[in-house]
KOLRO-120700 format. One record per atom (N, C-alpha, C): residue number from 1; residue in three letters; atom name; y, z, x negated. Coordinates in Angstrom, 1 decimal, padded with zeros to 4 digits, always signed. Atoms other than C-alpha are relative to their C-alpha. Layout:
<pados>
PADO;NUM;ALA;CA;Y;Z;X
...
</pados>
This chain:
<pados>
PADO;1;MET;N;+000.0;+000.3;+001.4
PADO;1;MET;CA;-006.8;-006.2;+007.6
PADO;1;MET;C;-001.1;+000.9;-000.7
PADO;2;ARG;N;+001.0;-000.7;+000.8
PADO;2;ARG;CA;-009.6;-005.2;+005.2
PADO;2;ARG;C;+000.3;-000.1;-001.4
PADO;3;ARG;N;-000.2;+000.0;+001.4
PADO;3;ARG;CA;-009.4;-004.2;+001.6
PADO;3;ARG;C;-001.4;+000.2;-000.7
PADO;4;LEU;N;+001.2;-000.1;+000.8
PADO;4;LEU;CA;-012.3;-004.9;-000.7
PADO;4;LEU;C;+000.4;+000.6;-001.4
PADO;5;TYR;N;-000.2;-000.6;+001.3
PADO;5;TYR;CA;-012.5;-002.7;-003.8
PADO;5;TYR;C;-001.2;-000.4;-000.9
PADO;6;LEU;N;+001.0;+000.5;+000.9
PADO;6;LEU;CA;-014.5;-004.2;-006.7
PADO;6;LEU;C;+000.2;+000.6;-001.4
PADO;7;LEU;N;-000.1;-000.5;+001.3
PADO;7;LEU;CA;-015.3;-002.6;-010.1
PADO;7;LEU;C;-000.6;-000.9;-001.0
PADO;8;PHE;N;+000.5;+000.8;+001.0
PADO;8;PHE;CA;-015.8;-004.6;-013.2
PADO;8;PHE;C;+000.1;+000.7;-001.4
PADO;9;SER;N;-000.2;-000.6;+001.3
PADO;9;SER;CA;-016.4;-003.7;-016.8
PADO;9;SER;C;+000.5;-001.0;-001.0
PADO;10;ASP;N;-000.4;+001.1;+000.9
PADO;10;ASP;CA;-015.4;-007.1;-018.3
PADO;10;ASP;C;+001.2;-000.7;+000.6
PADO;11;VAL;N;-001.2;+000.7;-000.4
PADO;11;VAL;CA;-012.0;-008.8;-018.1
PADO;11;VAL;C;-000.4;-001.5;+000.4
PADO;12;GLN;N;+000.3;+001.4;-000.2
PADO;12;GLN;CA;-013.6;-012.3;-018.3
PADO;12;GLN;C;-000.7;-000.1;+001.4
PADO;13;LEU;N;+000.7;+000.1;-001.3
PADO;13;LEU;CA;-015.9;-011.6;-015.3
PADO;13;LEU;C;+001.0;+000.2;+001.1
PADO;14;CYS;N;-001.1;-000.2;-001.0
PADO;14;CYS;CA;-012.8;-010.4;-013.4
PADO;14;CYS;C;+000.8;-001.3;+000.2
PADO;15;ARG;N;-000.7;+001.3;-000.1
PADO;15;ARG;CA;-011.1;-013.7;-014.2
PADO;15;ARG;C;-000.8;-001.0;+000.8
PADO;16;VAL;N;+000.9;+000.9;-000.7
PADO;16;VAL;CA;-014.1;-015.6;-012.9
PADO;16;VAL;C;+000.0;+000.3;+001.5
PADO;17;VAL;N;+000.0;-000.3;-001.4
PADO;17;VAL;CA;-014.1;-013.7;-009.6
PADO;17;VAL;C;+001.3;-000.3;+000.6
PADO;18;VAL;N;-001.3;+000.4;-000.5
PADO;18;VAL;CA;-010.4;-014.2;-009.2
PADO;18;VAL;C;+000.0;-001.6;+000.3
PADO;19;SER;N;+000.1;+001.5;-000.2
PADO;19;SER;CA;-011.0;-018.0;-009.6
PADO;19;SER;C;-000.8;-000.3;+001.2
PADO;20;GLU;N;+000.8;+000.3;-001.1
PADO;20;GLU;CA;-013.8;-017.9;-007.1
PADO;20;GLU;C;+000.7;+000.4;+001.3
PADO;21;LEU;N;-000.8;-000.4;-001.2
PADO;21;LEU;CA;-011.6;-016.0;-004.6
PADO;21;LEU;C;+001.0;-001.0;+000.4
PADO;22;GLU;N;-001.1;+001.0;-000.2
PADO;22;GLU;CA;-008.8;-018.5;-005.0
PADO;22;GLU;C;-000.7;-001.3;+000.6
PADO;23;ALA;N;+000.7;+001.2;-000.5
PADO;23;ALA;CA;-011.3;-021.4;-004.5
PADO;23;ALA;C;-000.5;+000.2;+001.5
PADO;24;ALA;N;+000.4;-000.2;-001.3
PADO;24;ALA;CA;-012.4;-019.7;-001.3
PADO;24;ALA;C;+001.2;+000.1;+001.0
PADO;25;GLY;N;-001.1;+000.0;-000.8
PADO;25;GLY;CA;-008.9;-019.8;+000.0
PADO;25;GLY;C;+000.8;+001.3;+000.1
PADO;26;ILE;N;-000.7;-001.3;+000.0
PADO;26;ILE;CA;-007.7;-016.3;-000.8
PADO;26;ILE;C;+001.2;-000.1;-001.0
PADO;27;PRO;N;-001.2;+000.2;+001.0
PADO;27;PRO;CA;-004.1;-016.5;-002.3
PADO;27;PRO;C;+000.0;+001.1;-001.0
PADO;28;LYS;N;-000.1;-001.0;+001.1
PADO;28;LYS;CA;-003.4;-014.7;-005.5
PADO;28;LYS;C;+000.8;+001.2;+000.3
PADO;29;GLU;N;-000.8;-001.2;-000.5
PADO;29;GLU;CA;-000.9;-012.5;-003.7
PADO;29;GLU;C;-000.8;+001.0;+000.7
PADO;30;LYS;N;+000.9;-000.9;-000.7
PADO;30;LYS;CA;-003.8;-010.9;-001.9
PADO;30;LYS;C;-001.0;+000.7;-000.9
PADO;31;ILE;N;+000.9;-000.5;+001.0
PADO;31;ILE;CA;-005.6;-010.0;-005.1
PADO;31;ILE;C;+000.8;+000.9;-001.0
PADO;32;HIS;N;-000.8;-001.0;+000.8
PADO;32;HIS;CA;-004.5;-006.9;-007.1
PADO;32;HIS;C;-001.0;+000.6;-001.0
PADO;33;VAL;N;+000.8;-000.5;+001.0
PADO;33;VAL;CA;-006.0;-005.7;-010.4
PADO;33;VAL;C;+000.6;+001.2;-000.7
PADO;34;LEU;N;-000.5;-001.3;+000.5
PADO;34;LEU;CA;-005.7;-002.2;-011.8
PADO;34;LEU;C;-000.9;+000.5;-001.1
PADO;35;ALA;N;+000.8;-000.5;+001.1
PADO;35;ALA;CA;-006.9;-000.8;-015.1
PADO;35;ALA;C;+000.7;+001.1;-000.8
PADO;36;SER;N;-000.6;-001.1;+000.8
PADO;36;SER;CA;-006.2;+002.0;-017.6
PADO;36;SER;C;+001.1;-000.7;-000.9
PADO;37;LEU;N;-001.0;+000.6;+000.9
PADO;37;LEU;CA;-003.2;+001.6;-019.9
PADO;37;LEU;C;-000.5;-000.6;-001.3
PADO;38;THR;N;+000.5;+000.6;+001.2
PADO;38;THR;CA;-005.4;+000.7;-022.8
PADO;38;THR;C;-000.6;-001.3;+000.2
PADO;39;ARG;N;+000.7;+001.2;-000.4
PADO;39;ARG;CA;-006.9;-002.3;-021.0
PADO;39;ARG;C;+001.1;-001.1;+000.2
PADO;40;ARG;N;-001.0;+001.2;-000.1
PADO;40;ARG;CA;-005.0;-005.7;-021.3
PADO;40;ARG;C;-000.5;-000.9;+001.2
PADO;41;LEU;N;+000.4;+000.8;-001.1
PADO;41;LEU;CA;-005.0;-007.7;-018.1
PADO;41;LEU;C;+000.7;-001.4;+000.1
PADO;42;GLU;N;-000.7;+001.3;+000.0
PADO;42;GLU;CA;-003.4;-011.0;-019.2
PADO;42;GLU;C;-000.7;-001.0;+000.8
PADO;43;GLY;N;+000.5;+001.0;-000.8
PADO;43;GLY;CA;-003.7;-013.7;-016.7
PADO;43;GLY;C;-000.6;+000.4;+001.3
PADO;44;LEU;N;+000.5;-000.6;-001.2
PADO;44;LEU;CA;-004.8;-011.4;-013.9
PADO;44;LEU;C;+001.1;+000.5;+000.9
PADO;45;PRO;N;-001.1;-000.5;-000.9
PADO;45;PRO;CA;-002.7;-010.5;-010.8
PADO;45;PRO;C;+000.0;+001.5;+000.0
PADO;46;GLU;N;+000.0;-001.5;+000.1
PADO;46;GLU;CA;-001.8;-006.9;-011.7
PADO;46;GLU;C;+000.5;+000.6;+001.3
PADO;47;ALA;N;-000.5;-000.8;-001.2
PADO;47;ALA;CA;-001.3;-004.3;-008.9
PADO;47;ALA;C;+001.4;+000.4;-000.2
PADO;48;THR;N;-001.5;-000.3;+000.1
PADO;48;THR;CA;+002.3;-003.6;-008.1
PADO;48;THR;C;+000.1;+001.5;+000.5
PADO;49;VAL;N;-000.3;-001.4;-000.4
PADO;49;VAL;CA;+003.9;-000.3;-007.2
PADO;49;VAL;C;-000.5;+000.2;+001.5
PADO;50;TRP;N;+000.5;-000.1;-001.4
PADO;50;TRP;CA;+002.9;-001.0;-003.5
PADO;50;TRP;C;-001.4;+000.4;+000.0
PADO;51;GLN;N;+001.4;-000.3;+000.0
PADO;51;GLN;CA;-000.8;-000.8;-004.4
PADO;51;GLN;C;-000.3;+001.3;-000.8
PADO;52;LYS;N;+000.3;-001.1;+000.9
PADO;52;LYS;CA;-000.6;+001.9;-007.1
PADO;52;LYS;C;+000.6;+001.3;+000.5
PADO;53;THR;N;-000.6;-001.3;-000.4
PADO;53;THR;CA;+001.6;+004.5;-005.3
PADO;53;THR;C;+000.0;+000.1;+001.5
PADO;54;GLU;N;-000.1;-000.3;-001.4
PADO;54;GLU;CA;+002.2;+006.0;-001.9
PADO;54;GLU;C;+001.3;-000.4;+000.6
PADO;55;LEU;N;-001.3;+000.4;-000.4
PADO;55;LEU;CA;+005.5;+004.3;-001.6
PADO;55;LEU;C;+000.1;-000.6;+001.4
PADO;56;ALA;N;-000.1;+000.6;-001.4
PADO;56;ALA;CA;+004.8;+002.2;+001.6
PADO;56;ALA;C;-000.3;+001.1;+001.0
PADO;57;HIS;N;+000.3;-001.0;-000.9
PADO;57;HIS;CA;+003.2;+005.2;+003.3
PADO;57;HIS;C;+001.2;+001.0;+000.1
PADO;58;GLY;N;-001.1;-000.9;+000.0
PADO;58;GLY;CA;+006.2;+007.4;+002.3
PADO;58;GLY;C;+001.2;-000.6;+000.8
PADO;59;ILE;N;-001.1;+000.6;-000.7
PADO;59;ILE;CA;+008.7;+004.9;+003.7
PADO;59;ILE;C;-000.2;+000.1;+001.5
PADO;60;TRP;N;+000.3;-000.1;-001.5
PADO;60;TRP;CA;+007.0;+004.9;+007.1
PADO;60;TRP;C;+000.1;+001.4;+000.5
PADO;61;ILE;N;-000.1;-001.4;-000.4
PADO;61;ILE;CA;+006.7;+008.7;+007.2
PADO;61;ILE;C;+001.5;+000.4;+000.0
PADO;62;GLY;N;-001.5;-000.4;+000.1
PADO;62;GLY;CA;+010.4;+009.1;+006.1
PADO;62;GLY;C;+000.7;-000.7;+001.2
PADO;63;ALA;N;-000.7;+000.7;-001.1
PADO;63;ALA;CA;+011.5;+006.5;+008.7
PADO;63;ALA;C;-000.3;+000.8;+001.4
PADO;64;ALA;N;+000.4;-000.7;-001.2
PADO;64;ALA;CA;+009.6;+008.4;+011.5
PADO;64;ALA;C;+000.7;+001.3;+000.1
PADO;65;ILE;N;-000.6;-001.3;+000.0
PADO;65;ILE;CA;+010.9;+011.8;+010.5
PADO;65;ILE;C;+001.5;-000.2;+000.2
PADO;66;GLY;N;-001.4;+000.3;+000.0
PADO;66;GLY;CA;+014.4;+010.4;+010.0
PADO;66;GLY;C;+000.5;-000.4;+001.4
PADO;67;ALA;N;-000.4;+000.5;-001.3
PADO;67;ALA;CA;+014.4;+008.7;+013.4
PADO;67;ALA;C;+000.0;+001.2;+001.0
PADO;68;VAL;N;+000.0;-001.2;-000.9
PADO;68;VAL;CA;+013.4;+012.0;+015.2
PADO;68;VAL;C;+001.2;+000.9;-000.3
PADO;69;ALA;N;-001.1;-000.9;+000.3
PADO;69;ALA;CA;+016.0;+014.0;+013.3
PADO;69;ALA;C;+001.3;-000.7;+000.4
PADO;70;GLY;N;-001.2;+000.6;-000.4
PADO;70;GLY;CA;+018.7;+011.4;+013.9
PADO;70;GLY;C;+000.2;-000.1;+001.5
PADO;71;LEU;N;+000.0;+000.0;-001.5
PADO;71;LEU;CA;+017.8;+011.1;+017.6
PADO;71;LEU;C;+000.4;+001.4;+000.5
PADO;72;SER;N;-000.3;-001.4;-000.4
PADO;72;SER;CA;+017.9;+014.9;+017.9
PADO;72;SER;C;+001.4;+000.3;-000.2
PADO;73;ALA;N;-001.4;-000.3;+000.3
PADO;73;ALA;CA;+021.2;+015.1;+016.2
PADO;73;ALA;C;+001.0;-000.7;+001.0
PADO;74;GLY;N;-000.8;+000.8;-001.0
PADO;74;GLY;CA;+022.7;+012.4;+018.5
PADO;74;GLY;C;-000.1;+000.6;+001.4
PADO;75;LEU;N;+000.1;-000.6;-001.3
PADO;75;LEU;CA;+021.4;+014.0;+021.6
PADO;75;LEU;C;+000.7;+001.4;+000.1
PADO;76;LEU;N;-000.7;-001.2;+000.0
PADO;76;LEU;CA;+022.7;+017.4;+020.6
PADO;76;LEU;C;+001.5;-000.2;+000.0
PADO;77;GLY;N;-001.4;+000.3;+000.0
PADO;77;GLY;CA;+026.1;+015.8;+020.0
PADO;77;GLY;C;+000.5;-000.4;+001.4
PADO;78;ILE;N;-000.4;+000.4;-001.3
PADO;78;ILE;CA;+026.1;+014.3;+023.5
PADO;78;ILE;C;+000.0;+001.2;+001.0
PADO;79;PHE;N;+000.1;-001.1;-001.0
PADO;79;PHE;CA;+024.9;+017.4;+025.4
PADO;79;PHE;C;+000.7;+001.3;-000.4
PADO;80;PHE;N;-000.8;-001.2;+000.4
PADO;80;PHE;CA;+026.7;+020.0;+023.3
PADO;80;PHE;C;+001.1;-000.6;-001.0
PADO;81;PRO;N;-001.0;+000.7;+000.9
PADO;81;PRO;CA;+029.8;+018.0;+022.0
PADO;81;PRO;C;+000.9;+001.0;-000.6
PADO;82;PRO;N;-001.0;-000.9;+000.7
PADO;82;PRO;CA;+032.1;+019.6;+019.5
PADO;82;PRO;C;+001.3;+000.0;+000.8
PADO;83;PRO;N;-001.3;+000.0;-000.8
PADO;83;PRO;CA;+035.4;+020.7;+021.1
PADO;83;PRO;C;+000.9;-001.1;-000.3
PADO;84;GLY;N;-001.0;+001.1;+000.1
PADO;84;GLY;CA;+037.8;+017.8;+021.7
PADO;84;GLY;C;-000.6;-001.3;-000.4
PADO;85;LEU;N;+000.7;+001.3;+000.4
PADO;85;LEU;CA;+035.2;+015.1;+020.9
PADO;85;LEU;C;-001.0;-000.4;+001.0
PADO;86;ALA;N;+001.0;+000.5;-001.0
PADO;86;ALA;CA;+033.4;+013.0;+023.5
PADO;86;ALA;C;-000.8;-001.1;-000.7
PADO;87;LEU;N;+000.9;+000.9;+000.7
PADO;87;LEU;CA;+030.4;+011.2;+022.1
PADO;87;LEU;C;-000.8;-000.8;+001.1
PADO;88;GLY;N;+000.8;+000.8;-001.0
PADO;88;GLY;CA;+028.5;+008.4;+023.9
PADO;88;GLY;C;-001.4;-000.3;-000.6
PADO;89;TRP;N;+001.3;+000.4;+000.4
PADO;89;TRP;CA;+025.1;+006.8;+023.6
PADO;89;TRP;C;+000.0;-000.8;-001.3
PADO;90;GLY;N;-000.1;+000.7;+001.3
PADO;90;GLY;CA;+026.3;+004.8;+020.6
PADO;90;GLY;C;-000.2;+001.0;-001.1
PADO;91;ALA;N;+000.2;-001.1;+001.0
PADO;91;ALA;CA;+026.3;+008.1;+018.7
PADO;91;ALA;C;-001.4;+000.2;-000.2
PADO;92;VAL;N;+001.5;-000.2;+000.1
PADO;92;VAL;CA;+022.6;+008.5;+019.5
PADO;92;VAL;C;-000.6;-001.1;-000.8
PADO;93;LEU;N;+000.5;+001.2;+000.7
PADO;93;LEU;CA;+021.9;+005.0;+018.3
PADO;93;LEU;C;+000.3;+000.1;-001.5
PADO;94;GLY;N;-000.5;+000.0;+001.3
PADO;94;GLY;CA;+024.0;+005.4;+015.2
PADO;94;GLY;C;-000.7;+001.1;-000.8
PADO;95;SER;N;+000.6;-001.1;+000.7
PADO;95;SER;CA;+022.6;+008.8;+014.2
PADO;95;SER;C;-001.5;-000.3;-000.2
PADO;96;SER;N;+001.4;+000.3;+000.1
PADO;96;SER;CA;+019.0;+007.5;+014.8
PADO;96;SER;C;-000.1;-001.0;-001.2
PADO;97;ILE;N;+000.1;+001.0;+001.1
PADO;97;ILE;CA;+019.6;+004.5;+012.5
PADO;97;ILE;C;+000.3;+000.6;-001.3
PADO;98;ALA;N;-000.4;-000.7;+001.2
PADO;98;ALA;CA;+021.3;+006.7;+009.9
PADO;98;ALA;C;-001.2;+000.9;-000.4
PADO;99;GLY;N;+001.1;-000.9;+000.3
PADO;99;GLY;CA;+018.3;+009.1;+010.1
PADO;99;GLY;C;-001.2;-000.8;-000.5
PADO;100;ILE;N;+001.1;+000.9;+000.5
PADO;100;ILE;CA;+015.8;+006.2;+009.6
PADO;100;ILE;C;+000.3;-000.4;-001.4
PADO;101;GLY;N;-000.4;+000.4;+001.3
PADO;101;GLY;CA;+017.7;+005.0;+006.6
PADO;101;GLY;C;-000.1;+001.1;-001.0
PADO;102;PHE;N;+000.1;-001.1;+000.9
PADO;102;PHE;CA;+018.1;+008.4;+005.0
PADO;102;PHE;C;-001.4;+000.5;-000.2
PADO;103;GLY;N;+001.4;-000.5;+000.1
PADO;103;GLY;CA;+014.6;+009.5;+005.8
PADO;103;GLY;C;-000.9;-000.9;-000.9
PADO;104;SER;N;+000.8;+001.0;+000.8
PADO;104;SER;CA;+013.1;+006.3;+004.3
PADO;104;SER;C;+000.4;+000.1;-001.4
PADO;105;LEU;N;-000.4;+000.0;+001.4
PADO;105;LEU;CA;+015.2;+006.5;+001.2
PADO;105;LEU;C;-000.5;+001.3;-000.7
PADO;106;VAL;N;+000.5;-001.3;+000.6
PADO;106;VAL;CA;+014.4;+010.2;+000.5
PADO;106;VAL;C;-001.5;+000.0;-000.2
PADO;107;SER;N;+001.5;+000.0;+000.1
PADO;107;SER;CA;+010.7;+009.8;+001.2
PADO;107;SER;C;-000.5;-001.0;-001.0
PADO;108;ALA;N;+000.4;+001.0;+001.0
PADO;108;ALA;CA;+010.5;+006.6;-000.9
PADO;108;ALA;C;+000.3;+000.5;-001.4
PADO;109;LEU;N;-000.3;-000.5;+001.3
PADO;109;LEU;CA;+012.1;+008.4;-003.8
PADO;109;LEU;C;-001.1;+001.0;-000.4
PADO;110;MET;N;+001.0;-001.0;+000.3
PADO;110;MET;CA;+009.5;+011.2;-003.6
PADO;110;MET;C;-001.4;-000.7;-000.1
PADO;111;LYS;N;+001.3;+000.6;+000.0
PADO;111;LYS;CA;+006.4;+009.0;-002.8
PADO;111;LYS;C;-000.2;-001.1;-001.0
PADO;112;GLY;N;+000.1;+001.1;+000.9
PADO;112;GLY;CA;+007.2;+006.2;-005.2
PADO;112;GLY;C;-000.6;+000.4;-001.4
PADO;113;HIS;N;+000.5;-000.5;+001.3
PADO;113;HIS;CA;+006.0;+008.4;-008.1
PADO;113;HIS;C;-001.4;+000.6;+000.2
PADO;114;GLU;N;+001.2;-000.6;-000.4
PADO;114;GLU;CA;+002.9;+009.7;-006.3
PADO;114;GLU;C;-001.1;-001.1;+000.0
PADO;115;HIS;N;+001.1;+001.1;+000.1
PADO;115;HIS;CA;-000.4;+007.8;-007.1
PADO;115;HIS;C;-000.6;-000.2;+001.4
PADO;116;ASN;N;+000.6;+000.4;-001.3
PADO;116;ASN;CA;-002.2;+006.1;-004.2
PADO;116;ASN;C;-001.3;+000.8;+000.1
PADO;117;HIS;N;+001.2;-000.9;-000.1
PADO;117;HIS;CA;-004.8;+008.7;-003.0
PADO;117;HIS;C;-001.2;-000.8;+000.5
PADO;118;ARG;N;+001.1;+000.8;-000.3
PADO;118;ARG;CA;-007.0;+005.9;-001.7
PADO;118;ARG;C;-000.8;-000.4;-001.2
PADO;119;LEU;N;+000.6;+000.4;+001.2
PADO;119;LEU;CA;-007.7;+005.1;-005.3
PADO;119;LEU;C;-000.7;+001.2;-000.8
PADO;120;ASP;N;+000.6;-001.2;+000.7
PADO;120;ASP;CA;-008.9;+008.7;-006.2
PADO;120;ASP;C;-001.5;-000.2;-000.4
PADO;121;ARG;N;+001.5;+000.2;+000.3
PADO;121;ARG;CA;-012.6;+007.7;-006.0
PADO;121;ARG;C;-000.2;-000.9;-001.2
PADO;122;TYR;N;+000.2;+000.9;+001.1
PADO;122;TYR;CA;-012.1;+005.1;-008.7
PADO;122;TYR;C;+000.7;+000.5;-001.3
PADO;123;HIS;N;-000.7;-000.5;+001.2
PADO;123;HIS;CA;-010.0;+007.2;-011.1
PADO;123;HIS;C;-000.9;+000.1;-001.2
PADO;124;SER;N;+000.9;-000.2;+001.2
PADO;124;SER;CA;-012.9;+008.2;-013.4
PADO;124;SER;C;-000.5;-001.3;-000.5
PADO;125;ASP;N;+000.5;+001.3;+000.4
PADO;125;ASP;CA;-014.2;+004.6;-013.5
PADO;125;ASP;C;+001.1;-000.7;-000.8
PADO;126;ILE;N;-001.2;+000.7;+000.6
PADO;126;ILE;CA;-010.7;+003.3;-014.4
PADO;126;ILE;C;+000.2;+000.6;-001.4
PADO;127;GLU;N;-000.2;-000.7;+001.3
PADO;127;GLU;CA;-010.3;+006.0;-017.1
PADO;127;GLU;C;-001.1;-000.3;-001.0
PADO;128;ALA;N;+001.1;+000.3;+000.9
PADO;128;ALA;CA;-013.7;+005.1;-018.5
PADO;128;ALA;C;+000.0;-001.5;-000.5
PADO;129;GLY;N;-000.1;+001.3;+000.5
PADO;129;GLY;CA;-012.5;+001.5;-019.1
PADO;129;GLY;C;-000.3;-001.1;+001.0
PADO;130;LYS;N;+000.3;+001.0;-001.0
PADO;130;LYS;CA;-013.5;-000.3;-015.9
PADO;130;LYS;C;+001.3;-000.6;+000.6
PADO;131;ILE;N;-001.2;+000.7;-000.6
PADO;131;ILE;CA;-011.2;-002.7;-014.0
PADO;131;ILE;C;-000.3;+000.1;+001.5
PADO;132;LEU;N;+000.0;+000.0;-001.4
PADO;132;LEU;CA;-010.5;-002.2;-010.3
PADO;132;LEU;C;+000.7;-001.2;+000.6
PADO;133;MET;N;-000.7;+001.1;-000.7
PADO;133;MET;CA;-009.8;-005.3;-008.2
PADO;133;MET;C;+000.0;+000.4;+001.5
PADO;134;MET;N;-000.2;-000.2;-001.4
PADO;134;MET;CA;-008.4;-004.9;-004.7
PADO;134;MET;C;+000.3;-001.4;+000.6
PADO;135;VAL;N;-000.1;+001.3;-000.6
PADO;135;VAL;CA;-008.7;-007.9;-002.4
PADO;135;VAL;C;+000.3;+000.2;+001.5
PADO;136;ASP;N;-000.3;-000.1;-001.4
PADO;136;ASP;CA;-006.9;-008.0;+001.0
PADO;136;ASP;C;-000.4;-001.3;+000.7
PADO;137;VAL;N;+000.5;+001.1;-000.8
PADO;137;VAL;CA;-008.6;-010.2;+003.6
PADO;137;VAL;C;+000.1;+000.4;+001.4
PADO;138;SER;N;+000.0;-000.3;-001.5
PADO;138;SER;CA;-008.6;-010.5;+007.4
PADO;138;SER;C;-001.3;+000.8;+000.3
PADO;139;ARG;N;+001.2;-000.7;-000.5
PADO;139;ARG;CA;-011.1;-008.3;+009.3
PADO;139;ARG;C;-001.2;-001.0;+000.1
PADO;140;ALA;N;+001.0;+000.9;-000.2
PADO;140;ALA;CA;-013.1;-011.4;+010.1
PADO;140;ALA;C;-000.7;-000.5;-001.3
PADO;141;ARG;N;+000.5;+000.6;+001.3
PADO;141;ARG;CA;-013.5;-012.5;+006.4
PADO;141;ARG;C;-000.5;+001.1;-000.9
PADO;142;GLY;N;+000.4;-001.0;+000.9
PADO;142;GLY;CA;-014.3;-009.1;+004.9
PADO;142;GLY;C;-001.4;+000.0;-000.5
PADO;143;TYR;N;+001.4;+000.0;+000.4
PADO;143;TYR;CA;-018.0;-009.2;+004.9
PADO;143;TYR;C;-000.5;-001.4;-000.5
PADO;144;GLU;N;+000.2;+001.3;+000.5
PADO;144;GLU;CA;-018.0;-013.0;+004.3
PADO;144;GLU;C;+000.3;+000.0;-001.5
PADO;145;VAL;N;-000.4;+000.0;+001.3
PADO;145;VAL;CA;-016.1;-012.5;+001.1
PADO;145;VAL;C;-000.9;+000.9;-000.9
PADO;146;ARG;N;+000.9;-000.9;+000.7
PADO;146;ARG;CA;-018.3;-009.6;+000.1
PADO;146;ARG;C;-001.3;-000.7;-000.4
PADO;147;GLY;N;+001.3;+000.8;+000.2
PADO;147;GLY;CA;-021.4;-011.8;+000.5
PADO;147;GLY;C;+000.2;-001.0;-001.0
PADO;148;MET;N;-000.3;+001.1;+000.9
PADO;148;MET;CA;-019.8;-014.6;-001.4
PADO;148;MET;C;+000.0;+000.6;-001.5
PADO;149;ILE;N;-000.1;-000.6;+001.3
PADO;149;ILE;CA;-019.1;-012.3;-004.4
PADO;149;ILE;C;-001.4;+000.5;-000.4
PADO;150;LEU;N;+001.4;-000.5;+000.4
PADO;150;LEU;CA;-022.6;-010.7;-004.3
PADO;150;LEU;C;-001.0;-001.1;-000.3
PADO;151;LYS;N;+000.9;+001.2;+000.3
PADO;151;LYS;CA;-024.2;-014.2;-004.2
PADO;151;LYS;C;+000.1;-000.4;-001.4
PADO;152;HIS;N;-000.1;+000.5;+001.4
PADO;152;HIS;CA;-022.8;-015.0;-007.6
PADO;152;HIS;C;-000.1;+001.2;-001.0
PADO;153;HIS;N;-000.1;-001.2;+000.9
PADO;153;HIS;CA;-022.5;-011.4;-009.0
PADO;153;HIS;C;-000.8;+001.1;+000.7
PADO;154;ALA;N;+000.8;-000.9;-000.7
PADO;154;ALA;CA;-025.4;-009.4;-007.6
PADO;154;ALA;C;+000.2;+001.5;-000.4
PADO;155;ASP;N;-000.2;-001.4;+000.4
PADO;155;ASP;CA;-024.6;-006.3;-009.6
PADO;155;ASP;C;+001.4;+000.5;+000.2
PADO;156;ALA;N;-001.3;-000.4;-000.3
PADO;156;ALA;CA;-021.0;-006.1;-008.4
PADO;156;ALA;C;+000.0;+001.2;+000.9
PADO;157;GLU;N;-000.1;-001.2;-000.8
PADO;157;GLU;CA;-020.0;-002.7;-007.0
PADO;157;GLU;C;+001.2;-000.3;+001.0
PADO;158;ILE;N;-001.1;+000.3;-001.0
PADO;158;ILE;CA;-018.0;-003.4;-003.7
PADO;158;ILE;C;+000.0;+001.0;+001.1
PADO;159;HIS;N;-000.3;-000.9;-001.1
PADO;159;HIS;CA;-016.5;-001.1;-001.2
PADO;159;HIS;C;+001.0;-000.7;+000.9
PADO;160;ILE;N;-000.9;+000.6;-001.0
PADO;160;ILE;CA;-014.8;-002.2;+002.0
PADO;160;ILE;C;+000.7;+001.1;+000.8
PADO;161;GLU;N;-000.7;-001.0;-000.8
PADO;161;GLU;CA;-012.1;-000.2;+003.8
PADO;161;GLU;C;+000.9;-000.8;+001.0
PADO;162;ASP;N;-001.0;+000.6;-001.0
PADO;162;ASP;CA;-010.1;-001.1;+007.0
PADO;162;ASP;C;+001.3;+000.6;-000.4
PADO;163;SER;N;-001.4;-000.5;+000.3
PADO;163;SER;CA;-006.4;-000.8;+006.3
PADO;163;SER;C;+000.6;+000.3;+001.3
PADO;164;ASN;N;-000.7;-000.4;-001.2
PADO;164;ASN;CA;-004.6;+001.2;+008.9
PADO;164;ASN;C;+001.3;+000.6;-000.4
PADO;165;ARG;N;-001.4;-000.4;+000.4
PADO;165;ARG;CA;-001.4;+001.8;+006.9
PADO;165;ARG;C;+000.7;-001.3;-000.2
</pados>
């Protein structure tokens, strides 16, 4: 998956590009628009919490840490059982699942309020009144879509990143 980052200074131009992308077969769910609080984005697909924050990354990290912690706790319970209690491999599975759930929840609560650090390079532009559009496309279509946009809007500022999260 590739993500294209485009900066616009005009809402109307942003709407035109969204229409062109939809005509090229890119669904509106793959287009995300972000602007400062003073900018109105009526009719544009606004970025959700998934794009604006580190929530998704936090859930994955929390799940991984929780899985390791739950697995460790389950193994400790099997190899060093409390007196009078015999635990089986179901305890390992159960503690791992509980760890995944708890780790995901705690991490999501923390990361859901943290801004997406991939957007740091665009922060000053957004605060200056520009509009950031993020478009998710397949790896194969990344440069094709970039070329299509530049063909109609030669002054567009476009950055492409491979998504590995």
